C-alpha positions as CSV (number, residue, x, y, z in Angstrom):
1,M,0.2,0.0,0.3
2,K,1.2,3.9,-0.5
3,K,2.0,5.5,2.8
4,H,0.0,8.4,4.0
5,I,0.3,10.9,7.0
6,A,-2.5,11.3,9.5
7,I,-2.2,14.5,11.2
8,D,-4.5,13.9,14.4
9,L,-5.6,16.2,17.0
10,G,-7.6,15.5,19.9
11,A,-8.1,17.9,22.8
12,S,-5.2,17.2,24.6
13,N,-2.5,15.7,22.0
14,G,-1.8,15.8,18.6
15,R,-0.1,13.2,16.7
16,V,1.6,13.4,13.0
17,L,1.9,9.6,12.2
18,V,2.8,7.7,8.6
19,G,1.4,4.5,7.7
20,D,-1.3,2.2,5.8
21,L,-4.5,0.3,6.8
22,K,-2.1,-2.2,8.1
23,E,0.5,-0.6,10.2
24,F,1.5,2.9,10.6
25,E,4.3,4.6,13.0
26,V,3.6,7.7,15.1
27,V,7.0,10.0,14.0
28,H,5.9,13.0,16.2
29,R,4.0,13.6,19.6
30,F,2.8,16.8,21.1
31,V,0.3,18.8,23.5
32,T,-2.2,20.5,21.8
33,E,-1.4,23.7,23.6
34,N,-4.2,26.1,25.5
35,D,-4.0,28.5,28.0
36,Q,-6.3,31.0,29.8
37,L,-5.6,35.0,29.2
38,L,-7.4,37.5,31.4
39,G,-10.2,35.0,31.8
40,E,-10.7,33.8,28.2
41,F,-10.1,30.1,27.0
42,Y,-7.7,29.5,23.9
43,W,-6.3,27.2,21.5
44,D,-2.8,28.3,20.6
45,I,-3.0,27.3,16.8
46,Q,0.3,29.1,15.8
47,S,2.2,26.2,17.9
48,L,0.1,23.3,16.8
49,F,0.9,24.2,13.1
50,R,4.5,24.4,14.4
51,Q,4.3,21.0,16.1
52,I,2.6,19.7,12.8
53,K,5.8,20.7,10.6
54,V,7.8,19.6,12.8
55,G,6.2,16.0,12.4
56,L,5.9,16.5,8.5
57,K,9.6,17.3,8.3
58,K,10.4,13.8,10.4
59,A,8.0,12.2,8.5
60,F,9.8,13.1,4.8
61,T,13.0,12.3,6.4
62,Q,12.2,9.0,7.6
63,Y,10.4,7.8,4.7
64,P,11.6,9.5,1.5
65,G,9.8,9.1,-1.7
66,Q,7.0,6.9,0.0
67,I,4.3,9.2,0.8
68,V,1.3,10.3,-1.3
69,S,-0.5,12.7,0.9
70,I,-1.3,14.2,4.0
71,G,-5.0,14.4,5.7
72,I,-5.8,16.5,9.2
73,D,-8.9,15.4,11.7
74,T,-9.6,17.5,14.6
75,W,-12.1,18.0,17.4
76,G,-15.5,19.6,16.4
77,V,-16.6,23.1,16.7
78,D,-14.1,25.1,17.2
79,Y,-13.2,27.8,14.6
80,V,-11.1,31.0,13.3
81,L,-12.4,33.9,11.4
82,V,-9.8,35.7,8.8
83,D,-9.9,38.9,7.2
84,Q,-10.0,39.6,3.2
85,R,-5.8,38.5,3.4
86,G,-6.3,35.1,5.1
87,A,-5.6,37.0,8.3
88,L,-6.7,35.7,11.8
89,V,-8.9,38.3,13.1
90,S,-8.5,37.0,16.7
91,L,-6.9,34.6,18.8
92,C,-8.8,30.7,18.3
93,Y,-11.2,30.5,21.2
94,H,-11.3,26.3,23.4
95,Y,-14.7,25.4,23.1
96,R,-14.5,25.0,26.6
97,D,-14.3,28.8,27.0
98,S,-17.3,30.3,29.0
99,R,-18.6,33.0,26.6
100,T,-21.1,30.9,25.8
101,D,-23.1,29.9,28.9
102,S,-25.9,31.8,28.4
103,M,-26.0,31.8,24.7
104,I,-28.4,29.0,23.9
105,E,-31.0,30.8,25.9
106,Y,-30.1,34.1,23.8
107,V,-30.1,32.2,20.2
108,S,-32.8,29.9,20.7
109,G,-34.6,33.3,21.2
110,K,-34.1,34.8,18.1
111,L,-34.7,32.0,16.1
112,G,-38.4,31.2,17.4
113,G,-36.7,28.2,19.8
114,K,-35.1,25.4,19.6
115,K,-37.3,22.8,18.1
116,R,-37.1,25.5,14.9
117,I,-33.2,25.4,15.2
118,Y,-33.1,21.2,15.6
119,E,-35.5,21.0,12.6
120,K,-33.2,23.1,10.2
121,T,-30.0,22.0,11.4
122,G,-30.1,18.0,13.4
123,I,-27.6,19.2,15.8
124,A,-27.8,18.8,19.9
125,F,-27.4,21.7,21.8
126,Q,-24.5,22.5,23.4
127,P,-23.2,25.6,24.9
128,F,-20.1,24.7,22.8
129,N,-22.0,24.7,19.3
130,T,-19.9,27.2,16.6
131,L,-23.5,28.8,16.5
132,F,-23.6,29.9,19.7
133,Q,-19.6,30.8,19.7
134,L,-20.2,33.0,16.4
135,A,-23.6,34.7,18.2
136,A,-20.8,35.0,21.5
137,M,-18.2,36.6,19.3
138,Q,-21.0,38.8,17.6
139,R,-21.7,40.4,21.1
140,D,-18.2,40.7,22.4
141,R,-16.0,41.4,19.7
142,P,-18.4,43.3,17.5
143,Q,-15.0,45.1,15.6
144,A,-13.4,42.2,14.8
145,F,-16.2,40.2,14.0
146,A,-17.1,42.9,11.4
147,A,-13.5,42.5,10.0
148,A,-14.2,38.7,8.9
149,R,-14.6,37.6,5.5
150,H,-14.0,33.6,6.1
151,Y,-14.8,31.2,8.6
152,L,-12.6,28.2,8.8
153,A,-12.7,25.6,11.2
154,I,-9.4,24.2,12.9
155,P,-8.7,21.7,10.2
156,D,-9.8,23.8,7.2
157,L,-7.4,26.9,8.6
158,L,-4.4,23.9,9.0
159,A,-5.0,22.7,5.5
160,Y,-4.9,26.4,4.2
161,W,-1.9,27.1,5.8
162,L,0.0,24.3,4.2
163,T,-2.3,24.5,1.1
164,G,-3.2,28.5,0.4
165,V,-6.3,26.6,-0.7
166,M,-9.5,28.0,1.5
167,K,-12.3,25.2,1.4
168,N,-14.9,23.8,4.8
169,E,-14.6,20.2,4.8
170,R,-18.3,19.0,5.3
171,T,-18.1,16.6,8.4
172,H,-16.7,18.9,10.6
173,A,-19.0,22.0,8.9
174,S,-21.5,19.4,9.9
175,T,-21.1,19.8,13.8
176,T,-21.3,23.7,13.6
177,Q,-24.9,23.9,13.8
178,L,-25.0,26.0,10.7
179,Y,-25.2,23.3,8.3
180,D,-28.5,21.7,6.6
181,P,-27.6,18.2,6.6
182,R,-30.9,17.7,4.0
183,T,-29.7,20.0,1.8
184,G,-26.0,19.4,2.3
185,D,-25.5,23.1,2.2
186,W,-25.1,25.8,5.1
187,A,-28.4,26.7,7.0
188,W,-28.7,30.0,5.2
189,Q,-32.2,31.0,7.0
190,I,-30.3,30.5,10.1
191,I,-27.2,32.1,9.0
192,D,-29.1,35.3,7.6
193,E,-31.1,35.6,10.7
194,M,-28.5,35.9,13.2
195,G,-27.1,38.7,11.0
196,F,-23.7,36.7,9.8
197,D,-22.4,37.6,6.5
198,R,-23.3,34.6,4.1
199,S,-19.6,35.2,2.4
200,L,-18.2,33.9,5.6
201,F,-19.1,30.4,4.3
202,G,-17.4,28.9,1.8
203,P,-17.6,25.7,-0.6
204,I,-18.0,22.9,1.1
205,V,-16.1,19.8,-0.1
206,D,-16.6,16.2,0.5
207,S,-14.3,14.1,2.8
208,G,-11.8,12.2,0.3
209,T,-11.6,15.9,-1.7
210,V,-8.1,16.6,-2.9
211,L,-7.2,20.4,-1.8
212,G,-3.8,20.6,-3.8
213,P,-0.2,20.2,-2.9
214,L,2.2,22.0,-0.4
215,T,3.2,25.8,-0.9
216,D,6.5,25.9,-2.1
217,A,7.4,27.7,1.2
218,V,5.9,24.6,3.3
219,A,7.4,21.8,0.8
220,H,10.6,23.7,1.5
221,Q,10.0,23.6,4.9
222,V,9.1,20.3,5.7
223,G,11.4,18.5,2.7
224,A,8.2,17.4,0.7
225,P,8.4,16.4,-2.7
226,Q,5.3,18.4,-4.8
227,E,3.5,15.5,-6.1
228,V,2.2,15.0,-2.5
229,L,-1.4,15.9,-1.8
230,V,-3.3,17.7,0.8
231,I,-6.8,15.8,1.4
232,A,-9.4,16.5,3.2
233,S,-10.1,13.5,5.2
234,G,-12.6,13.0,7.4
235,A,-11.5,16.6,9.1
236,H,-13.9,15.8,12.4
237,D,-12.3,13.4,14.5
238,T,-15.6,11.3,15.5
239,A,-15.8,11.2,11.3
240,S,-12.8,9.6,10.7
241,A,-13.0,7.7,13.6
242,V,-16.2,6.0,12.9
243,A,-14.9,5.4,9.1
244,A,-12.8,2.8,10.7
245,V,-15.4,0.8,13.1
246,P,-15.0,-2.9,11.5
247,A,-18.2,-3.4,10.4
248,A,-19.2,-6.4,7.8
249,E,-20.9,-4.7,4.9
250,G,-24.8,-4.7,5.1
251,E,-24.3,-4.2,8.8
252,M,-25.7,-1.0,10.9
253,P,-23.6,-0.9,13.6
254,L,-24.2,0.5,17.1
255,Y,-20.9,2.4,18.1
256,I,-18.7,4.3,20.9
257,S,-15.9,6.4,19.7
258,S,-14.2,6.7,23.0
259,G,-12.1,9.3,24.4
260,T,-11.8,12.4,26.0
261,W,-15.8,12.6,24.7
262,S,-17.5,9.5,23.9
263,L,-19.7,9.8,20.7
264,L,-22.1,7.1,20.9
265,G,-24.6,6.4,17.8
266,V,-24.9,4.6,14.6
267,E,-24.8,6.0,11.0
268,L,-28.5,6.2,8.8
269,P,-28.7,7.0,5.7
270,A,-30.7,10.1,5.7
271,P,-31.2,12.6,8.9
272,L,-33.5,12.1,11.9
273,A,-34.7,15.7,13.3
274,S,-38.1,14.5,15.8
275,V,-38.9,16.0,18.7
276,Q,-37.7,12.4,20.2
277,A,-34.6,12.6,18.4
278,M,-34.0,16.5,20.0
279,E,-35.2,15.7,23.9
280,S,-33.1,12.3,23.6
281,G,-30.3,15.0,23.1
282,F,-29.3,13.0,19.6
283,T,-27.6,15.1,17.0
284,N,-26.9,14.7,13.2
285,E,-23.3,14.9,12.1
286,V,-22.3,14.0,8.4
287,A,-19.8,10.5,8.1
288,A,-17.1,10.5,5.8
289,S,-19.4,7.8,3.7
290,G,-22.1,11.0,3.0
291,N,-24.4,9.4,5.8
292,I,-25.6,10.8,8.7
293,R,-23.8,9.9,11.6
294,F,-26.7,9.8,14.2
295,L,-25.1,10.0,17.6
296,K,-24.9,11.5,21.3
297,N,-22.3,13.2,23.1
298,I,-21.3,11.7,26.6
299,M,-18.9,13.6,28.5
300,G,-16.3,10.6,28.1
301,M,-12.7,10.2,29.5
302,W,-12.1,14.2,30.2
303,I,-13.5,13.7,33.7
304,Q,-10.9,10.9,34.2
305,Q,-8.1,13.1,32.5
306,E,-8.4,16.0,34.9
307,C,-7.9,14.0,37.8
308,V,-5.2,12.6,36.8
309,R,-3.9,16.0,35.6
310,Y,-4.9,17.4,39.2
311,W,-2.9,14.5,41.2
312,E,0.0,14.4,38.7
313,H,0.5,18.6,38.3
314,E,-0.8,19.6,42.2
315,E,-0.3,17.2,44.2
316,G,3.3,15.8,42.5
317,V,2.2,12.1,42.5
318,K,3.3,10.3,39.5
319,I,0.3,8.2,38.2
320,S,0.9,4.6,37.2
321,W,-2.1,3.7,35.1
322,K,-1.4,0.1,35.5
323,E,-1.4,0.7,39.3
324,L,-4.5,3.2,39.1
325,D,-6.4,-0.2,37.3
326,E,-5.1,-1.8,40.0
327,E,-6.8,0.1,42.7
328,T,-9.7,0.8,40.2
329,V,-10.5,-3.3,40.8
330,R,-9.8,-3.3,44.5
331,E,-12.2,-0.9,45.2
332,S,-15.0,-2.0,43.0
333,T,-17.2,-2.7,45.6
334,Y,-17.5,1.1,46.3
335,P,-21.3,1.6,45.2
336,G,-21.2,5.0,43.9
337,Y,-21.0,6.6,40.5
338,I,-21.6,10.1,38.8
339,D,-23.8,11.7,36.4
340,V,-21.2,11.9,33.5
341,N,-23.6,14.3,31.6
342,D,-23.7,17.3,34.4
343,L,-22.3,20.5,32.7
344,V,-20.5,20.7,35.9
345,F,-18.4,18.3,35.0
346,L,-17.8,21.0,31.4
347,K,-14.9,23.3,32.7
348,P,-11.0,22.1,33.4
349,N,-9.3,22.6,36.4
350,A,-9.4,25.8,38.0
351,H,-7.4,26.7,41.3
352,D,-11.0,27.1,42.8
353,N,-13.0,24.4,40.7
354,L,-11.0,21.4,41.0
355,M,-12.6,18.5,39.0
356,V,-11.9,16.4,42.3
357,D,-13.6,18.3,44.2
358,R,-16.9,18.6,41.5
359,V,-16.9,14.8,41.5
360,K,-16.9,15.0,45.6
361,A,-19.8,17.4,45.8
362,W,-22.2,16.0,43.0
363,C,-21.5,12.5,45.2
364,E,-22.6,14.3,48.2
365,E,-25.6,16.3,46.9
366,N,-27.0,13.2,45.1
367,G,-26.9,11.2,48.1
368,Q,-23.8,9.0,47.1
369,P,-21.0,7.9,48.7
370,I,-18.2,10.1,48.8
371,P,-14.8,8.7,47.5
372,V,-11.9,8.6,49.4
373,S,-9.3,6.9,47.2
374,K,-8.5,7.2,43.5
375,G,-9.6,3.8,43.0
376,Q,-13.1,5.1,44.3
377,Y,-12.5,8.1,41.9
378,M,-12.5,5.8,39.0
379,V,-14.9,3.5,40.1
380,A,-17.4,6.0,40.4
381,I,-16.4,7.6,36.8
382,Y,-16.3,4.5,34.6
383,R,-20.0,3.4,36.4
384,G,-21.1,6.7,35.8
385,L,-20.4,6.2,31.7
386,A,-21.7,2.3,32.0
387,R,-25.0,4.0,33.1
388,A,-24.7,6.6,30.7
389,Y,-23.9,4.4,27.7
390,K,-27.0,2.0,28.8
391,A,-29.3,4.9,29.0
392,A,-28.5,6.5,25.8
393,I,-28.5,3.4,24.0
394,D,-31.8,2.2,25.6
395,D,-33.0,5.8,24.0
396,L,-31.5,5.1,20.6
397,Q,-33.5,1.9,20.0
398,K,-37.0,4.0,21.3
399,V,-35.9,7.2,19.1
400,I,-34.8,4.7,15.9
401,G,-37.1,1.6,16.2
402,S,-34.2,-0.9,16.4
403,T,-32.6,-3.3,18.8
404,F,-28.9,-3.9,19.2
405,D,-27.2,-7.3,20.6
406,S,-23.2,-5.8,19.8
407,L,-21.5,-2.7,20.6
408,Y,-18.3,-1.5,18.9
409,I,-15.6,0.7,21.2
410,I,-13.2,2.2,19.5
411,G,-10.6,4.8,20.3
412,G,-8.4,5.4,22.9
413,G,-10.5,4.7,25.6
414,C,-11.0,1.1,24.6
415,K,-7.8,0.3,26.1
416,N,-9.6,0.6,29.2
417,E,-10.6,-2.7,29.9
418,I,-12.3,-2.3,33.6
419,L,-14.9,0.1,31.5
420,D,-15.4,-2.0,28.6
421,Q,-16.3,-4.7,30.9
422,W,-18.7,-3.2,33.0
423,T,-20.3,-1.6,30.0
424,A,-20.7,-5.1,28.5
425,T,-22.5,-5.9,32.0
426,E,-24.6,-2.7,32.4
427,T,-25.5,-3.5,28.8
428,G,-26.0,-6.6,28.0
429,M,-24.7,-6.4,25.3
430,T,-21.4,-8.0,23.7
431,V,-18.7,-5.7,23.7
432,Y,-15.9,-5.3,20.6
433,A,-13.2,-3.1,21.8
434,G,-11.0,-2.0,19.2
435,P,-9.2,-0.8,17.1
436,S,-7.8,1.7,19.5
437,E,-6.1,3.8,16.8
438,A,-9.8,4.2,15.3
439,T,-9.4,8.0,14.1
440,A,-6.0,7.7,12.7
441,L,-6.8,4.5,10.4
442,G,-10.1,6.3,9.5
443,N,-8.0,9.4,8.3
444,L,-5.4,7.2,6.5
445,M,-8.6,5.2,4.7
446,I,-10.3,8.5,3.4
447,Q,-6.9,9.1,1.9
448,A,-6.2,5.6,0.8
449,W,-9.6,5.8,-1.4
450,A,-8.7,9.3,-2.5
451,T,-5.3,8.4,-4.0
452,G,-7.0,5.1,-5.7
453,G,-5.2,2.7,-2.9
454,I,-9.0,1.2,-2.0
455,E,-12.0,1.1,-4.0
456,S,-14.6,2.2,-1.5
457,L,-14.5,3.2,2.6
458,Q,-16.3,-0.6,3.0
459,E,-13.3,-1.8,1.5
460,G,-11.1,-0.4,4.2
461,R,-13.4,-1.6,7.1
462,D,-13.1,-5.1,6.0
463,L,-8.9,-4.4,5.2
464,I,-9.1,-3.1,8.7
465,R,-11.6,-5.9,10.5
466,S,-8.9,-8.8,9.1
467,L,-5.9,-6.3,9.9
468,Q,-6.4,-4.5,13.1
469,K,-7.1,-6.7,16.9
470,V,-10.3,-6.4,19.0
471,K,-10.9,-7.8,22.2
472,V,-14.3,-9.3,23.0
473,F,-16.4,-8.6,25.9
474,T,-19.4,-10.4,27.3
475,P,-22.2,-9.5,30.2
């Protein structure tokens, strides 16, 4: 197989890797830097681009003459605005910034209510959705907003800096709550009623679209040949991950893409924007295949990550994951749990608002025994996740009128075998855990499809199923 570069940016770390659907190597790994400045929360987007170029240079040095394309995937909803010359008009906000805390109610009132917005976009209401971020910027930064000429999601921006080509990739655009999944275009009526300039929103391209070669300057910096192409992969990382679900042809797999967030859902041929779907919290995002990823956002490993980050950085305790897992198993008789979907857990650690304190307070306020050890904290989080998965699956089955007896868990979170087993037991389903590198594999698969290495995305799924390890957990 030809080799491809996948640039995979998660909310906590980024990677540049080289390979194909059989095997790949991470050539560079880095922290996705962010910071709070005067009370506002931003991504250090220039630092991320520098790290990407470091990774690209390593890739072309280690694999001379073997690489044919590059694809980028990132988390959803975040964006930048650029002026007529392509320069940023402001820093790049982080989706956990608090400026959107009251925007759902404000925007819903302006646009005729939640039901109308959901009917147009099919997107569940989260305070960090791009619609609410842009509305907050329009309110709080009117001069910067007025100077903007183009909206670019983060992967669109990074591809633009690599190629000089400015496009909006479809899977990422579909996360904004400004996209109409029925027409396959921007939700122009909502854009007009919000007073957003239509010219901000550019041409939408499908996953697998060739954007172009690297600019001469970037190609020189990273040592790349001119024939290497940048591909619009599944630019939303969940779209890339779901592309790699190792399902057989004709199967409608139930999946959880497990990482900082847990995205639980199925692929549907068309959007489902019923009142029942809205009230159950399901969202309609576009898959790399063009189908609809009908899914629910669940808080995921974020709560665990913030607890561990506090113990390591503030208490100075070196966390061994093996020892933490062993302690979690020993503490499994602890009966407590948390509601992982409570928005009290959304924000990052702050000196006066630590995640461990929020977990403790939630348990106390909701009649749960307060965790007193790290293992008990993990039990409360994992049990809460398993319960949330069970509730979401029950809701999903009611909304779409289908039942399932098996569940695919993909992404880095599938390596947590405690949670895999508890999920199987809680849901009564057979759990297939893997591949853990689903996002990277999906990114590589879409590039292989775009450059003729495979004939279809299903062929890629078949290869992943035969080549990658999947563990089975039964109730």
